[in-house]
N, C-alpha and C positions, 0 to 999 in steps of 0.2 A: 800409595798414595807418597811415596818416595819418588819414583822415578818423575814428580811434580817437578820434586825443590831437586830434584840434579837437575835438568831440563833447565827451570826458570832457573836456578846459579848459572847455569850456562851460556844461556840466554844475556844476564845482569850482566857475563863477564864478558861475555863478545860486546857488549855496550860500551863496557869500559873499556875496552881494547879500543875500542872504531878512536873512540875519544880521544884516547892518550896517540894513538898512530896520530890522527886529522894535530893535534894539540900541537906535536910532532916537527910534523911538516908543516907544522905555521910557522912554529921557529925558527925553525935552519932558511924557510922560504924568507920571512921573512929580516934576520940574522943575512940574508946573505942579500939581497936591495939596499940594509944599510951600510954594507961592506961597498958595496959599488956606488951606490954614494957619497961614502964619507974620501973615496977616492974618485969623483966626482966625472964615472961612468959617466950614471945617470941622474939628474935631481930627481928626489923623492923628497915633495913638500910635507908636511902636516897635509896639508888642508887634499889632496888627488889622494891618499891612503885612508885616511881618520871610516871610510866608506866601507872598507874593509872590517870593520868592527863592528859591522851588520850582518854583514856578507858572512864570513866564517861563521860567525853563530847559526847564519837562515840554512848553509849546509851544510854545515852537524846535523841542525836539525832532519834534514831531509837523508842524508846519510845514514841517520840510526833508527829513520822510520824503514826507511831498504832493506836494512839490516833485519828489522825483524820489525816483522806488518803488524805486532803486537801494540806499535809505540806512535797511532796512526793520530790522535795526539798531537802531533810535534808538526804534521804537516800543518795543521795555522799558521802557528808562531816559525813558525820555515819560510811559507811562504810572502807570507806579509816580511818581514826580514831580509827575504831577497829580492822580493821587487824593489824594497823602499831602498835595499843596499846599488841594485842597479839601477835603480830614478838617481841616486846621489852621485855615485859616483862616475855616469855620467855624469851628472851638470858639475863636479870640479874640473872638466878637461871644460867646460862651456862657461864656464863662468856664471853660472847657478841664471844666467841671466835667459837661460828655455824653461825655469817654470812660470813665465809668465802664460806659457801652453802646456806645460803637463802639469800643473798641479788637481786633476780631477786625478793623479792615481793616485792622492794621496786616498783615497773615497775608495779606491778599488782597490787597494790593499789588499782587505781584509777580504773583501771581496773572493779573492783569487785565492785568499789560504782557505778557505771557506767552500768552492768549490775547488779546491784542487784535493780536498778531505773527501768532499761526496764525488771524484769521478777516481780515486787512488782508491780508495777504503773502506768506507761508509755508505754507501746510494741510500740514505735516507732523507726522506723528502723534502724535509724539515731546515735540515743542508744545502742543497738544494736554492731550495727561498732565500733563507739568510746568504748564501751567494752570489746572486742571481741578482739581491737590487744590492748592494753598494756598486756594484759591479755594472749591471746600467745608470745606474745615473752619475757616477763618475764618468758610463763612456757618453752617456748624452751630454755628461758640462765638456768634455774632450771633446767632443766634437763643433758646442758650441764657442770653448774654446778657438779651435784651431778656424773654425770660419772665418773668425773676426781677424783672420793672418792674411794676408792681401792673396795669395794665392790662394786660398781655398774660398774668399768669396770672388772670389771668376769662380775658380773648379767645379764648383758645387755647383750653381746654377744652371753653365755650361752642364753637366750632366744630366742636372734636371732636363733640361730641353731637348738633350737624346734621347731619355728617355722613354718624354714624351713622343718624339716624335716618330718613335721606335714602335710604341702603343698606337698611335697615329694607322703607317702606314698598315699595324695589325687587322685593325677598323676597316681601314678598304678593302683591302686584300682579301680578307677575309668573307668581305662580303659582293664581291665580282662570282 
């Protein structure tokens, strides 16, 4: 009984140390970039860096899971935060106009978190179904949203014609 307590204490202590390390490194990196901005070596604006407040906690959740596999519940919020953090980080460099096409990622994010938990930690059927539904709905919306874009409105029909011609070719070749 005492061994379990010491093992649990060790893993809790290990998680605290990981958090402290990530926090310390984050402060140093933020301070470093702050100095670079103060001396106008690089220009850093709030509009560009705020997504890090989603991305960093998501990474902390992910790192905590990989350091202690018993914390599998952290994969879902970690996956969601990383997905949305990356989306907003990308959008911060494209003036958010790209959200016109990428908005389905908001629907996909919970599915990504659940699927990550399913594949990495807990292969339960409910997690897979719970993850694949929002991911698939988001992917379908993404497909139709991108289809409205000029490139995709031309490329998709061309691909369909190509696939149809391939199957037509196979049909006639197999008959002879």
